[in-house]
C-alpha distance (Angstrom), angle and dihedral (degrees) to the residues before:
residue distance angle dihedral
M1 . . .
N2 3.73 . .
D3 3.80 105.3 .
K4 3.79 119.1 178.4
L5 3.80 115.2 -152.7
I6 3.81 109.4 -131.9
Y7 3.82 100.4 165.3
D8 3.81 126.8 26.4
G9 3.80 111.5 -170.9
W10 3.79 133.6 109.4
L11 3.79 83.5 -49.9
K12 3.77 118.7 39.4
L13 3.79 120.9 -142.1
Y14 3.79 121.3 -157.2
H15 3.76 136.6 -177.7
R16 3.80 109.9 -135.0
K17 3.79 121.9 -168.2
I18 3.80 118.8 -152.9
D19 3.81 121.8 170.6
G20 3.79 92.3 -18.9
K21 3.81 94.4 -50.2
Q22 3.79 122.8 113.2
Y23 3.80 120.7 -140.1
D24 3.80 130.9 -173.1
I25 3.80 110.7 -131.8
I26 3.79 126.2 -171.2
K27 3.78 117.2 -151.4
N28 3.76 109.3 -159.7
Y29 3.78 138.5 149.5
D30 3.77 126.1 -71.4
A31 3.79 110.9 -117.0
V32 3.79 144.5 -149.3
S33 3.80 131.1 -144.3
S34 3.76 138.9 172.1
V35 3.74 135.0 -156.6
I36 3.80 102.9 -143.9
V37 3.79 116.5 -159.0
N38 3.80 130.1 -174.5
E39 3.81 131.4 -150.2
F40 3.84 90.1 -87.0
N41 3.84 92.4 55.4
E42 3.79 91.4 -109.1
I43 3.79 117.7 148.7
L44 3.79 122.9 -132.6
L45 3.81 112.3 -128.9
V46 3.77 133.7 -179.5
K47 3.79 123.2 -145.0
Q48 3.78 115.9 -143.4
F49 3.78 140.7 158.2
R50 3.80 114.3 -108.4
P51 3.83 113.3 -162.3
S52 3.82 92.2 -161.5
V53 3.83 90.2 67.4
M54 3.83 96.5 23.4
D55 3.78 91.8 -129.8
Y56 3.78 144.4 91.5
T57 3.79 115.3 -94.6
L58 3.78 136.1 -162.6
E59 3.78 111.8 -135.0
I60 3.77 141.8 155.8
P61 3.83 113.2 -99.4
A62 3.79 113.0 -82.0
G63 3.75 145.1 149.8
C64 3.77 147.5 175.2
I65 3.77 124.5 -82.2
D66 3.78 93.1 -124.6
V67 3.81 106.1 138.3
P68 3.82 110.5 93.4
G69 3.81 112.6 -119.2
E70 3.81 94.8 8.9
S71 3.81 114.5 134.0
I72 3.79 120.5 -122.1
E73 3.81 91.2 -112.6
N74 3.81 94.3 47.8
C75 3.79 89.8 48.6
L76 3.79 90.0 52.7
I77 3.81 92.3 47.7
R78 3.82 89.4 51.2
E79 3.81 93.1 47.1
I80 3.82 92.8 48.3
K81 3.81 89.4 51.1
E82 3.82 91.7 48.8
E83 3.80 95.0 47.2
T84 3.81 102.0 36.3
N85 3.83 106.9 13.7
L86 3.82 88.3 -124.0
D87 3.79 122.7 139.9
I88 3.80 108.4 -138.2
I89 3.78 121.2 -179.1
K90 3.79 123.6 -142.0
D91 3.83 92.0 -114.7
N92 3.83 89.2 61.9
L93 3.81 92.6 59.1
K94 3.79 119.6 93.5
K95 3.81 117.6 -171.8
I96 3.81 110.9 -127.6
V97 3.80 105.5 173.5
K98 3.77 145.5 -39.0
Y99 3.78 118.2 -138.5
K100 3.80 143.7 161.6
P101 3.82 107.5 -108.8
M102 3.83 97.0 -173.7
M103 3.79 104.0 27.9
G104 3.80 94.0 151.8
F105 3.81 91.5 72.2
S106 3.82 109.3 2.4
N107 3.79 136.7 49.6
S108 3.83 94.9 -152.7
T109 3.80 118.6 133.4
M110 3.81 128.6 -141.0
H111 3.82 116.4 -150.1
L112 3.81 110.6 -155.6
F113 3.81 121.4 -161.4
K114 3.80 136.8 174.0
A115 3.79 126.4 -136.5
T116 3.79 129.1 -177.2
I117 3.79 120.1 -152.8
K118 3.80 139.1 160.3
K119 3.79 115.2 -89.5
S120 3.79 89.5 -126.7
S121 3.83 89.9 62.7
L122 3.80 89.0 79.4
K123 3.79 101.8 78.7
C124 3.80 99.7 174.4
N125 3.80 136.5 17.7
K126 3.84 92.3 -145.4
V127 3.80 121.0 75.7
N128 3.77 136.6 -175.1
D129 3.83 95.1 -113.6
A130 3.79 123.6 124.3
D131 3.82 93.3 -138.4
V132 3.81 105.0 34.3
T133 3.80 115.8 75.9
E134 3.81 99.0 175.3
V135 3.81 142.0 8.2
M136 3.80 119.4 -151.3
W137 3.77 145.0 170.5
M138 3.80 114.7 -126.2
P139 3.83 123.6 -166.8
F140 3.80 112.6 -119.6
N141 3.84 94.3 -115.6
E142 3.83 90.6 53.8
F143 3.81 90.2 44.5
E144 3.81 88.8 52.4
K145 3.83 92.5 49.4
N146 3.81 91.4 49.6
I147 3.81 90.5 51.2
Q148 3.81 92.0 48.3
N149 3.81 95.1 47.3
G150 3.82 92.5 46.4
K151 3.79 96.2 -114.5
I152 3.81 87.0 120.8
C153 3.80 108.3 42.0
D154 3.81 105.8 148.2
S155 3.82 109.2 127.6
K156 3.82 98.6 -131.4
T157 3.81 90.8 48.1
V158 3.80 92.7 47.7
M159 3.83 89.2 47.2
S160 3.82 89.6 53.0
Y161 3.81 90.2 51.1
Y162 3.79 92.1 57.6
Y163 3.79 90.6 47.5
L164 3.83 91.2 51.3
K165 3.80 93.3 44.5
V166 3.79 89.2 61.1
N167 3.82 98.2 36.0
L168 3.82 108.0 37.2
């Protein structure tokens, strides 16, 4: 492939020519995420401001795989700690699926896991993370309503809803 770099920032944007057609391709990091559920079937969500939509969103904890040599699971454990201040151990992580959330213009992969913890493990709903403004438990029926009414529209979070709907 003959990709031409046209933007070199945190994301990299390339022009790719195939059979005379030009495509815009984003090269970005693969990512990890986890739907975290407690003994009352409540889902742990983080609230954060997303400049792309100019609004606050509710999402499951997630982050980019951006530390060289770090395993997917260790990256997820680190990201959960950063975003929620929870200590999750590798044995508590169950791989659900990996998928390509933006296949039309990116080859990045999202790795989705599930973790189950006690509700009391979350000691505080404020964390020391630049992006996350609040951490909260949401009952499954409220989570479902917020997915259906579009209040929660992030792809990894919606994907986790469908997994839980079948497996709770």
